[in-house]
N, C-alpha and C positions, 0 to 999 in steps of 0.2 A: 517583582521585576516587571518592566513594561514589555509585553510580548505581542508581536504581530503574528496572528494566525492567518496565513494565506490559505484560502480554501475552507473558511469557517462553516460553510453550508454543505460541505461534502459529507460522505458517510462517516469518516473519522472526525472531521471538524465539528460536526453537530454534537458529538459526544465529548469532544475535547474541551469545548468552551466551558461547560460547567465544572469540569475537572480543574481547569486552570484557575477559574474564579474561586473555587473552594480552597485551592492551595494558596490563595492570597495574591495572585498575580493581577496586574493591571492589563486587561486584555483588549486588544483592538483586532477585530476580525475583518477580513476583506471579502468583498463580493463584486462581481461584474455588474450587478443589477440593483435597482432601487429596492425591489422586493427583497432581495437577499440582504441588503443593508438593514432593512426594517426587521427582518427575522433575527439577525444577529443582535440588534439592539433589544428586541423583545426577550432574548435569552439572557440579557443582563450585561452584555459587553458593549464597548464602543465599537464603531464600525467605520470603514472607509471604502469608497468605491474604487476598485482597482482592476484594471485590465493589463495583465503582465505583457501582453503583446504590444502595448502602446508604451514605448520606452520613455518618452518625455513625461507622460502623465504618471508613470510608475515612479520615476525619480522624484517628481514633485510630491506625490502622495507619501513616499517614504520620508522625504525631508520634513514634511509637516507632521508625520506621525512620530518620528524619532524613537523607534523601538530599541530596547537593549538586546532583545533576542528575537529571532524569527523562527517560526515553525512552518515549514513548507509542506503543505498537504494538497497542493493543486494537482488535479488530474482531469482527464476527459474520459475516464474509464467507465463512469456510470452510463454514458451513452455509447460506449464501445467505439469511440472515435479515435482509433489508434494513430492516425496521422496527426490529429490535433494533440494527442497525448505526447507524441514524440516532439512536437514543436514546443509544448510546454516545458519539457525536460531540457531542451537545448536553448531556445530563444527566451522563453518566459523565465526560466531559472536564471539565465544570464542577466536579464533586466532586474529581477528581484534581488539578486545578490549585489549587483552594482549599486542599486538604490539604497539597499540596507547598509552596505559598507560606508557609503558616502554619508549616510545619516548617523553613523556612529555605532551601529549594532555590533556587538562583540561575539555573538554566538548564533549558531543555526542548528536546527534539527530538521532534516530533510527526508522525505519519503522516497525510497527506492524499492527494488524488487529482489526476491531471493532466488529466482530461476535464471540467473545470469552466469552461473558458474560453468566452467569447462567440464567435460565428461569425467565421470568417476563412478565408483560402485557404492560408496557410503554417502550418507547425507553430507552436504558441503559445509565446511567451516569458513569463517571470514578471511582466513589467510590464504585461501586457495585462489588460483588464477581464474579470470573470467573467460567466457567463450567468445573470443573476438571474431570468430567466423560468423556469428549471428549479429551482424552489424545493425540490421534494422531494429532489433530489440535492445541489444547490449550497448550499442553506440550512444543512443540518447540517455540511457541510464548512466553511462560513464561520464557523459558531459555534465549531467546534473551533479553527480558525486564529486567531480573535479572542481566545479564551481563552488560547491559547498565547502570544500577543503580550503578555500581562500580565507575563510573566517579564522580568527584566532582560536575560537572554540567551535568545534563542529562535530556533529554526530549524524551519521547516515543510517537510517533504519531500513534494512532490506526485509520488507514484509513478505509473508507468505500470501497465498490466495485468501483474500478477505471473504468472510461469510457473515451473514447477519443483516440487519436492516440497512437498506441503501446499497447493497452489493448485488453481484450477479447470482449469488447463492442464497436465495430467500424466496419464500412462497410468492409466486406470480412473476418472478424476475427471469432473467435470461436462461439460467440453468433449467428452470421448470419447463420453459418452452422447448429447450433442446431435448429434454427427456421425453416430453409429449410427442415430439416429432421423430423420436428415435435417432437423434443426431449426437447424443453424448455416449461414447463408447466406454466399456468397462474392461480395459486392457491392463498392460503391465507398467505403463508410464507412472512414475512416482511423483507425487505432489506434496507440498507442505501447505497447511492451512493455518489461519489465525482468525479468531473471532474479532469482529471490528471493535468491540468494547475493549478487548485486551490490547489491540493495536493502539487505541487511544491512550490507555494507561502507559504504554511504553513511551509514547511521544511526550507525555508529561514528565515521566521519570528521566528521560534522556536530557532534559535541560540541565541535569546535574551529573550526567555520566561523563567519563573521560572521552577525549577525542577518538574518533574512529568509526568503523563500520560494525553494525550489530544485526545479526539475523533475528527477526521477530517472527517466530513461527511456533506452532504448538509442538508437543512432545513426540508426535507420531507421524512422520512422513509415511505415506502409504501408496501402494499402487491403486490405480483407478478401479480395478476389479474388486477392491475391498471397500473403497469409500463411495463409489457411485451408487451401489444398491442401498446403502444407508441413507444417502442424500435423497434418493428417489422416494424411499419410504417416508422420510420426514416431510417432503414437499407434496406428498400425495400424488406422485406421478409414477407411470410404469417404469420398472427397472429394465435396462437392456440386458441382453445375454452377455455373460462374461466371455471375453475374447483374449487373444494374445496380442491385440493391436494397441494402438496409441490412444491416449486421452485427448479427445477433441478439444477440451478446454485449454490445452497448452500447445497442441501439436498439429493444428490444422495445416494441411499441405505437406507435412513431413512424412518421410518413409522410415519404417522401422528396420532395425537390425534384426533379422529373423532369429538370430541366435539368442537374443535376450528379450525381444518384443518391446523394446523401448529405445528411445534415443539416449545417448550417453549422458546428456545434461539433465534428463528427466529423473533426478535423483533425490529431490527434496533437500532440506537444509537442517543444520543442527542449531539448537537454541541454547547450548550450554553457556555461551558467553552472556546472553541476556539474563539467564537465570542467576549466574554468578554476580551480576550487577544489581540483583534484587527484584527483577521482574518475575512475578508469579501469576501466570494466567488463571483467570477464573474458569476458563474452558481449556484444560491442558490437552485435550484430544477432541478431534472431530467426532469420535465415537459417541461422546456425550453431548457435544455441541450441536451436531446436526439434529438429533431427535428433539432438542429444545426449540427448534424452529417450527415444529409441527403446530399448525393452527395459528401461527403468527402472521400478521399482515400489516 
């Protein structure tokens, strides 16, 4: 299958290129820069220069590429540019989808997030409602997912918090700095993680999955008071005191419900559907995945 991988130089994209090639796909990776295009070609794939904020050039690039399938892995999260990330989800996805459909693509796999669900006690499943009150976060994700659903075949992957090379949770990256500065709290807020390599495998498999939304998270949603000390040890940083407060990674500026010590939406997500579809993560829990980061760089 001829596959356009949008975001081929990102944390997931870099790992996904060889997976797609090894599976026999004809891969075209996209990048905004000449250096990025060169890196994609060095990895063995074809490449196209693509800025999804430039609608006219995006439509031309897709018309020339003529993919059968699109894998949308574009974000601005590596630089923590949340305004740009929201723009990618709304405007960039719109242009990518329009160009791909006009070019004849019949399917899409698109990256979304798993912390969009409304409040609840148990880890969220895919059939539960989203938290529409958090428009700044959930609105752009909904725009991306709605655009993806315009394809005849579409799978939306709601990833957990990514850890591993190229992510916030890796030696020398954002979380390490937050721990060093005492800014990452160890409270009751529950998160779901997924190793970036396992996320890439899910994107490959999703090309053959039935239409719909799938949570791609590990087996063990956990409160920050459990995972933060393990992460700190793995990154060689000081661990904060365990508190009843919120996880700074997800809840900056939020106020806790004192009765539970977490926001209702800070509940993690369930991966039963992904596992039923055949996804089997190499790192089924952050308890083993985080320690494997020790010494990596």
